[in-house]
N, CA and C of each residue as an Amber inpcrd file, in Angstrom:
protein
   435
  79.6040000 -45.6350000 -34.0630000  79.8930000 -44.4190000 -34.7960000
  79.0890000 -43.2720000 -34.2080000  79.7090000 -42.0990000 -34.1620000
  79.0030000 -40.9060000 -33.6980000  78.0530000 -40.4340000 -34.7880000
  77.0860000 -39.6230000 -34.3890000  76.1060000 -39.0930000 -35.3350000
  76.7930000 -38.3230000 -36.4630000  77.8100000 -37.5220000 -36.1310000
  78.5060000 -36.7430000 -37.1630000  79.2490000 -37.6540000 -38.1410000
  79.8030000 -38.7640000 -37.6380000  80.4970000 -39.7230000 -38.5060000
  79.5080000 -40.4400000 -39.4190000  78.3410000 -40.7480000 -38.8650000
  77.2960000 -41.4080000 -39.6610000  76.8270000 -40.4700000 -40.7710000
  76.6270000 -39.2090000 -40.4350000  76.1920000 -38.2360000 -41.4470000
  77.2650000 -38.0600000 -42.5290000  78.5300000 -38.0310000 -42.1270000
  79.6130000 -37.8870000 -43.1070000  79.6350000 -39.0870000 -44.0490000
  79.4510000 -40.2640000 -43.4960000  79.4030000 -41.4790000 -44.3180000
  78.2010000 -41.4390000 -45.2530000  77.0690000 -40.9180000 -44.7570000
  75.8690000 -40.7660000 -45.5780000  76.1640000 -39.8570000 -46.7720000
  76.8300000 -38.7300000 -46.5050000  77.1830000 -37.7810000 -47.5690000
  78.0400000 -38.4840000 -48.6270000  79.0530000 -39.2130000 -48.1790000
  79.9420000 -39.9260000 -49.1000000  79.1820000 -40.9620000 -49.9230000
  78.2770000 -41.6740000 -49.2680000  77.5000000 -42.6930000 -49.9670000
  76.5990000 -42.0650000 -51.0240000  75.9610000 -40.9490000 -50.6810000
  75.0780000 -40.2800000 -51.6440000  75.8710000 -39.7650000 -52.8490000
  77.0670000 -39.2160000 -52.5840000  77.9110000 -38.7410000 -53.6890000
  78.3020000 -39.9150000 -54.5920000  78.5210000 -41.0660000 -53.9920000
  78.8830000 -42.2570000 -54.7650000  77.6830000 -42.9060000 -55.4430000
  76.4830000 -42.3490000 -55.2400000  75.2970000 -42.8240000 -55.9460000
  74.4540000 -43.8400000 -55.2080000  74.7150000 -44.0400000 -53.9350000
  73.9290000 -45.0110000 -53.1610000  72.4890000 -44.5230000 -52.9970000
  71.5570000 -45.4550000 -53.0510000  70.1390000 -45.1140000 -52.8700000
  69.8620000 -44.8370000 -51.3930000  68.6890000 -44.2530000 -51.1180000
  68.2920000 -44.0030000 -49.7290000  68.2120000 -45.3220000 -48.9590000
  67.6890000 -46.3320000 -49.6240000  67.5280000 -47.6340000 -48.9730000
  68.8870000 -48.2430000 -48.6230000  69.8270000 -48.1560000 -49.5480000
  71.1740000 -48.6820000 -49.2950000  71.8350000 -47.9400000 -48.1430000
  71.7140000 -46.6170000 -48.1550000  72.2810000 -45.8010000 -47.0700000
  71.6540000 -46.1860000 -45.7330000  70.3380000 -46.2890000 -45.7290000
  69.6200000 -46.6100000 -44.4890000  70.0530000 -47.9660000 -43.9420000
  70.1320000 -48.9610000 -44.8100000  70.5220000 -50.3090000 -44.3710000
  71.9490000 -50.3370000 -43.8290000  72.8710000 -49.7130000 -44.5350000
  74.2740000 -49.7500000 -44.1020000  74.5040000 -48.9490000 -42.8260000
  73.8060000 -47.8190000 -42.7040000  74.0430000 -46.9340000 -41.5610000
  73.1340000 -47.2310000 -40.3720000  72.1750000 -48.1220000 -40.5520000
  71.2820000 -48.4810000 -39.4570000  70.2960000 -47.3880000 -39.1030000
  69.8150000 -46.6780000 -40.1290000  68.8110000 -45.6230000 -39.9250000
  67.5970000 -45.9570000 -40.7790000  66.4960000 -45.2590000 -40.5280000
  65.2970000 -45.4990000 -41.3330000  65.4480000 -44.8130000 -42.6930000
  64.6810000 -45.3110000 -43.6530000  64.7070000 -44.7200000 -44.9860000
  64.2050000 -43.2770000 -44.9370000  63.1850000 -43.0100000 -44.1150000
  62.6570000 -41.6430000 -44.0050000  63.7110000 -40.7020000 -43.4160000
  64.5180000 -41.2150000 -42.4830000  65.5960000 -40.3950000 -41.9180000
  66.6510000 -40.1040000 -42.9930000  66.9290000 -41.0930000 -43.8390000
  67.8870000 -40.8990000 -44.9320000  67.3930000 -39.8210000 -45.8940000
  66.0970000 -39.8390000 -46.1820000  65.5120000 -38.8240000 -47.0650000
  65.6100000 -37.4460000 -46.4230000  65.3310000 -37.3560000 -45.1380000
  65.4270000 -36.0780000 -44.4240000  66.8780000 -35.5820000 -44.4060000
  67.8180000 -36.4680000 -44.1110000  69.2330000 -36.0780000 -44.1090000
  69.6580000 -35.5900000 -45.4950000  69.1290000 -36.2370000 -46.5220000
  69.4690000 -35.8180000 -47.8840000  69.0740000 -34.3590000 -48.1040000
  67.8880000 -33.9940000 -47.6130000  67.4390000 -32.6010000 -47.7240000
  68.3130000 -31.6870000 -46.8770000  68.5560000 -32.0880000 -45.6480000
  69.3170000 -31.2550000 -44.7110000  70.7850000 -31.1010000 -45.1240000
  71.3360000 -32.1320000 -45.7160000  72.7700000 -32.1510000 -46.0220000
  73.0700000 -31.9430000 -47.5080000  72.0710000 -31.4640000 -48.2530000
  72.2230000 -31.3250000 -49.7010000  73.4270000 -30.4550000 -50.0830000
  73.6370000 -29.3810000 -49.3380000  74.7710000 -28.4930000 -49.6280000
  76.0940000 -29.2520000 -49.4740000  76.2130000 -30.0220000 -48.3990000
  77.4330000 -30.8050000 -48.1730000  77.6120000 -31.8790000 -49.2490000
  76.5190000 -32.4850000 -49.6500000  76.5670000 -33.4980000 -50.7130000
  77.0410000 -32.8540000 -52.0120000  76.4440000 -31.7190000 -52.3550000
  76.8320000 -31.0160000 -53.5810000  78.2970000 -30.5900000 -53.5450000
  78.7370000 -30.0840000 -52.3860000  80.1230000 -29.6240000 -52.2750000
  81.1180000 -30.7760000 -52.4140000  80.8160000 -31.9070000 -51.8050000
  81.7140000 -33.0580000 -51.9280000  81.7320000 -33.5630000 -53.3700000
  80.5650000 -33.5730000 -53.9950000  80.4860000 -33.9870000 -55.3930000
  81.3130000 -33.0450000 -56.2700000  81.2150000 -31.7440000 -56.0000000
  81.9970000 -30.7460000 -56.7310000  83.4880000 -31.0050000 -56.5420000
  83.9070000 -31.2140000 -55.2980000  85.3240000 -31.4650000 -55.0020000
  85.8370000 -32.7020000 -55.7350000  85.0420000 -33.7590000 -55.7400000
  85.4560000 -34.9820000 -56.4310000  85.5740000 -34.7480000 -57.9340000
  84.6300000 -33.9970000 -58.4950000  84.6870000 -33.6890000 -59.9270000
  85.9130000 -32.8390000 -60.2500000  86.1970000 -31.8590000 -59.4010000
  87.3760000 -31.0090000 -59.6050000  88.6460000 -31.8490000 -59.5920000
  88.7230000 -32.7940000 -58.6900000  89.8990000 -33.6610000 -58.6000000
  90.0670000 -34.4740000 -59.8750000  88.9690000 -35.0480000 -60.3470000
  89.0300000 -35.8480000 -61.5710000  89.4240000 -34.9750000 -62.7520000
  88.8030000 -33.8140000 -62.8810000  89.1340000 -32.9200000 -63.9860000
  90.5800000 -32.4660000 -63.9150000  91.0440000 -32.2010000 -62.7200000
  92.4260000 -31.7600000 -62.5540000  93.4230000 -32.8020000 -63.0020000
  93.1200000 -34.0640000 -62.7740000  94.0480000 -35.1180000 -63.1790000
  93.9670000 -35.4030000 -64.6720000  92.8350000 -35.1260000 -65.2860000
  92.6680000 -35.4200000 -66.7080000  93.0170000 -34.2470000 -67.6120000
  93.0170000 -33.0790000 -67.0640000  93.1540000 -31.8770000 -67.8770000
  94.5780000 -31.6910000 -68.3910000  94.6870000 -31.4240000 -69.6780000
  95.9790000 -31.0950000 -70.2550000  96.1500000 -29.5860000 -70.2190000
  97.3290000 -29.1760000 -69.8680000  97.5810000 -27.7420000 -69.8980000
  97.6510000 -27.3050000 -71.3540000  97.5090000 -26.0260000 -71.5770000
  97.5620000 -25.4940000 -72.9330000  98.8960000 -25.8540000 -73.5780000
  99.9700000 -25.7210000 -72.8340000 101.2950000 -26.0310000 -73.3670000
 101.3930000 -27.5030000 -73.7650000 100.8860000 -28.3910000 -72.9160000
 100.9270000 -29.8250000 -73.2250000 100.1030000 -30.1250000 -74.4770000
  98.9640000 -29.4590000 -74.6150000  98.1060000 -29.6700000 -75.7840000
  98.8080000 -29.1950000 -77.0530000  99.4760000 -28.0270000 -76.9850000
 100.2230000 -27.5150000 -78.1360000 101.3220000 -28.5140000 -78.5100000
 102.0470000 -29.0230000 -77.5120000 103.1030000 -30.0060000 -77.7730000
 102.5290000 -31.2680000 -78.4210000 101.3970000 -31.7260000 -77.9150000
 100.7460000 -32.9110000 -78.4700000 100.3520000 -32.6760000 -79.9280000
  99.7280000 -31.5230000 -80.1890000  99.2990000 -31.2230000 -81.5550000
 100.4900000 -31.0900000 -82.4920000 101.5370000 -30.4020000 -82.0450000
 102.7240000 -30.2160000 -82.8770000 103.3600000 -31.5640000 -83.2130000
 103.4790000 -32.4170000 -82.2290000 104.0750000 -33.7460000 -82.4210000
 103.2630000 -34.5510000 -83.4350000 101.9460000 -34.5130000 -83.2910000
 101.0990000 -35.2810000 -84.1960000 101.0100000 -34.6580000 -85.5790000
 101.0510000 -33.3310000 -85.6600000 101.0910000 -32.6790000 -86.9720000
 102.3510000 -33.0890000 -87.7190000 103.4590000 -33.1520000 -86.9960000
 104.7190000 -33.5700000 -87.6190000 104.6030000 -35.0000000 -88.1420000
 103.9920000 -35.8830000 -87.3750000 103.8010000 -37.2660000 -87.8180000
 102.9350000 -37.3230000 -89.0780000 101.8890000 -36.5120000 -89.0940000
 100.9940000 -36.4880000 -90.2590000 101.7350000 -35.9600000 -91.4740000
 102.5000000 -34.8760000 -91.2760000 103.2840000 -34.3230000 -92.3880000
 104.2700000 -35.3680000 -92.9150000 104.9410000 -36.0690000 -92.0020000
 105.8900000 -37.1120000 -92.4110000 105.1860000 -38.2360000 -93.1580000
 104.0220000 -38.6270000 -92.6720000 103.2660000 -39.6880000 -93.3380000
 102.8720000 -39.2660000 -94.7440000 102.4490000 -38.0080000 -94.8870000
 102.0850000 -37.5040000 -96.2120000 103.3170000 -37.4090000 -97.1030000
 104.4050000 -36.9250000 -96.5410000 105.6430000 -36.7470000 -97.2970000
 106.1990000 -38.0890000 -97.7670000 106.1790000 -39.0620000 -96.9070000
 106.7330000 -40.3820000 -97.2320000 105.7310000 -41.2880000 -97.9360000
 104.5140000 -40.8640000 -98.0300000 103.4340000 -41.6200000 -98.6560000
 103.3000000 -43.0200000 -98.0670000 103.5870000 -43.1270000 -96.7930000
 103.3750000 -44.4090000 -96.1150000 102.0750000 -44.2900000 -95.3220000
 100.9870000 -44.3880000 -96.0140000  99.6800000 -44.1000000 -95.4320000
  99.1610000 -45.2120000 -94.5410000  99.7810000 -46.3510000 -94.6100000
  99.4290000 -47.4990000 -93.7970000  97.9200000 -47.7350000 -93.7860000
  97.2800000 -47.5100000 -92.6640000  95.8510000 -47.8220000 -92.5600000
  94.9480000 -46.6710000 -92.9790000  95.5350000 -45.4970000 -93.2300000
  94.7040000 -44.3260000 -93.5470000  94.8400000 -43.9560000 -95.0160000
  93.7230000 -43.5240000 -95.5750000  93.7560000 -43.0350000 -96.9470000
  94.3060000 -41.6160000 -96.9490000  94.6820000 -41.1300000 -98.1260000
  95.1770000 -39.7550000 -98.2450000  94.1030000 -38.7870000 -97.7660000
  92.8750000 -39.0590000 -98.1330000  91.7720000 -38.1890000 -97.7330000
  91.6660000 -38.1190000 -96.2110000  91.7590000 -39.2690000 -95.5590000
  91.6740000 -39.2980000 -94.0920000  92.8290000 -38.5410000 -93.4510000
  94.0490000 -38.7050000 -94.0040000  95.2050000 -37.9760000 -93.4720000
  95.0450000 -36.4670000 -93.6540000  94.5500000 -36.0510000 -94.8220000
  94.3570000 -34.6170000 -95.0740000  93.2920000 -34.0320000 -94.1530000
  92.2400000 -34.7880000 -93.9090000  91.1900000 -34.3250000 -92.9910000
  91.7590000 -34.1840000 -91.5860000  92.5300000 -35.1730000 -91.1480000
  93.1460000 -35.1230000 -89.8250000  94.1410000 -33.9710000 -89.7260000
  94.9250000 -33.7770000 -90.7950000  95.8850000 -32.6720000 -90.8040000
  95.1610000 -31.3360000 -90.6750000  94.0860000 -31.1520000 -91.4090000
  93.3290000 -29.9020000 -91.3410000  92.7450000 -29.6870000 -89.9500000
  92.2390000 -30.7400000 -89.3570000  91.6720000 -30.6440000 -88.0060000
  92.7380000 -30.2220000 -87.0000000  93.8900000 -30.8810000 -87.0360000
  94.9700000 -30.5560000 -86.1060000  95.4870000 -29.1380000 -86.3460000
  95.6300000 -28.7540000 -87.6200000  96.1380000 -27.4170000 -87.9330000
  95.1640000 -26.3490000 -87.4480000  93.8790000 -26.5790000 -87.6140000
  92.8690000 -25.6320000 -87.1420000  92.9420000 -25.4820000 -85.6290000
  93.0710000 -26.5970000 -84.9190000  93.1600000 -26.5200000 -83.4610000
  94.4500000 -25.8370000 -83.0240000  95.5530000 -26.1200000 -83.7180000
  96.8310000 -25.4780000 -83.3950000  96.7210000 -23.9630000 -83.5960000
  96.1140000 -23.5500000 -84.6920000  95.9320000 -22.1150000 -84.9530000
  95.0820000 -21.4630000 -83.8740000  94.0410000 -22.1460000 -83.4570000
  93.1540000 -21.6130000 -82.4180000  93.8940000 -21.4640000 -81.0930000
  94.6940000 -22.4580000 -80.7570000  95.4320000 -22.4160000 -79.4870000
  96.5020000 -21.3340000 -79.4550000  97.0850000 -21.0470000 -80.6050000
  98.2240000 -20.1190000 -80.6150000  97.8830000 -18.7320000 -81.1380000
  96.6390000 -18.4850000 -81.5090000  96.3120000 -17.1970000 -82.1230000
  96.5120000 -16.0110000 -81.1820000  96.3740000 -16.2210000 -79.8910000
  96.5370000 -15.1060000 -78.9580000  97.9450000 -15.0420000 -78.3730000
  98.8350000 -15.9220000 -78.8440000 100.2140000 -15.9130000 -78.3610000
 100.9970000 -14.9020000 -79.1770000 101.4740000 -13.8700000 -78.5170000
 102.1860000 -12.7960000 -79.2060000 103.4960000 -12.5000000 -78.4890000
 104.4750000 -12.0590000 -79.2790000 105.7410000 -11.6170000 -78.7220000
 105.6590000 -10.1120000 -78.5410000 105.9100000  -9.6450000 -77.3300000
 105.8340000  -8.2110000 -77.0330000 107.2190000  -7.6070000 -77.2040000
 107.3520000  -6.6820000 -78.1510000 108.6600000  -6.1210000 -78.5020000
 109.1190000  -5.0320000 -77.5530000 108.1980000  -4.3990000 -76.8710000
 108.5560000  -3.2660000 -76.0160000 108.5550000  -1.9530000 -76.7850000
 108.5000000  -2.0250000 -78.1200000 108.4290000  -0.8180000 -78.9560000
 107.0040000  -0.2860000 -78.9350000 106.9090000   1.0120000 -78.9790000
 105.5880000   1.6210000 -79.0610000 105.3700000   2.0970000 -80.4890000
 104.1320000   2.0660000 -80.9440000 103.7890000   2.5510000 -82.2790000
 102.4550000   3.2720000 -82.2090000 102.2530000   4.1640000 -83.1630000
 101.0090000   4.9270000 -83.2270000 100.0770000   4.2230000 -84.2020000
  98.8460000   4.0130000 -83.7640000  97.8450000   3.3260000 -84.5720000
  96.5970000   4.1870000 -84.6190000  95.9960000   4.2760000 -85.8040000
  94.7050000   4.9550000 -85.9430000  93.7850000   4.0160000 -86.7150000
  93.0630000   3.1440000 -86.0110000  92.2530000   2.1420000 -86.6940000
  91.1040000   2.7310000 -87.5100000  90.7290000   3.9540000 -87.2170000
  89.5990000   4.5740000 -87.9180000  90.0440000   5.7990000 -88.7110000
  91.2790000   5.7560000 -89.2510000  91.7900000   6.9390000 -89.9260000
  90.9600000   7.3100000 -91.1500000  90.2980000   6.3660000 -91.7860000
  89.4830000   6.6530000 -92.9660000  88.0180000   6.8960000 -92.6180000
  87.7260000   6.9690000 -91.3410000  86.3570000   7.1520000 -90.8830000
  86.2240000   8.5440000 -90.2890000  85.2730000   9.3350000 -90.7820000
  85.0680000  10.6880000 -90.2420000  84.6000000  10.5990000 -88.8020000
  85.1550000  11.4370000 -87.9750000  84.7530000  11.4600000 -86.5760000
  85.3550000  10.3200000 -85.7820000  86.4760000   9.7910000 -86.2780000
  87.1360000   8.6740000 -85.6100000  87.6590000   9.0660000 -84.2370000
  88.1330000   8.0990000 -83.5450000  88.6550000   8.3120000 -82.2080000
  90.0300000   8.9470000 -82.2290000  90.6960000   8.8780000 -83.3580000
  92.0320000   9.4410000 -83.4560000  93.0910000   8.4140000 -83.1320000
  94.3280000   8.7770000 -83.4230000  95.4130000   7.8320000 -83.2020000
  95.6880000   7.6120000 -81.7150000  96.2290000   6.4580000 -81.4080000
  96.6460000   6.1660000 -80.0380000  97.9240000   5.3400000 -80.1030000
  98.6270000   5.2770000 -78.9790000  99.8900000   4.5600000 -78.9280000
  99.6670000   3.1830000 -78.3020000 100.2860000   2.1870000 -78.8990000
 100.1730000   0.8240000 -78.3880000 101.4920000   0.0990000 -78.5900000
 101.6590000  -0.9910000 -77.8830000 102.8960000  -1.7570000 -78.0100000
 102.8520000  -2.6220000 -79.2610000 103.9660000  -2.6820000 -79.9690000
 104.0740000  -3.5200000 -81.1610000 104.2230000  -4.9790000 -80.7030000
 103.4630000  -5.8550000 -81.3250000 103.5540000  -7.2790000 -81.0100000
 103.7630000  -8.0600000 -82.2970000 104.3080000  -9.2440000 -82.1650000
 104.5210000 -10.1230000 -83.3140000 103.7140000 -11.3980000 -83.1000000
 102.9670000 -11.7860000 -84.1210000 102.1960000 -13.0230000 -84.0600000
 103.1130000 -14.2050000 -84.3470000 102.7260000 -15.3730000 -83.8700000
 103.4420000 -16.5960000 -84.2350000 103.2420000 -16.8520000 -85.7160000
 104.2310000 -17.4030000 -86.3460000 104.0890000 -17.7140000 -87.7780000
 103.9000000 -19.1740000 -87.9950000
């Protein structure tokens, strides 16, 4: 193996959590050299670790839309369970707590979702305050219900 290939393998091993001793034994270098390389290659080690974490997060992350769909689907199941009184393994209290939790998260996810009408309207948020900024024009939006 070339020196650059050995160093690349060292970086990969360190990101995977290998000790200096393990790296040294596998790569045929001294432990002190492994420690020195760790210092010299710390930026590369950190960057590879970052890239691996980004990859894992990217595969696990739900998009906002997927999360809304998941919450809506489960809220519907909870509502149906409450409506049909088929509580199965959960008590009414547990279902109500779960329903409140899901509803709170759904509200949080959708609170900034607005329909833009294209209509303009005049707003004066400080009309009852002396020395206010005065009225201004803004687009009318509709909140989700």
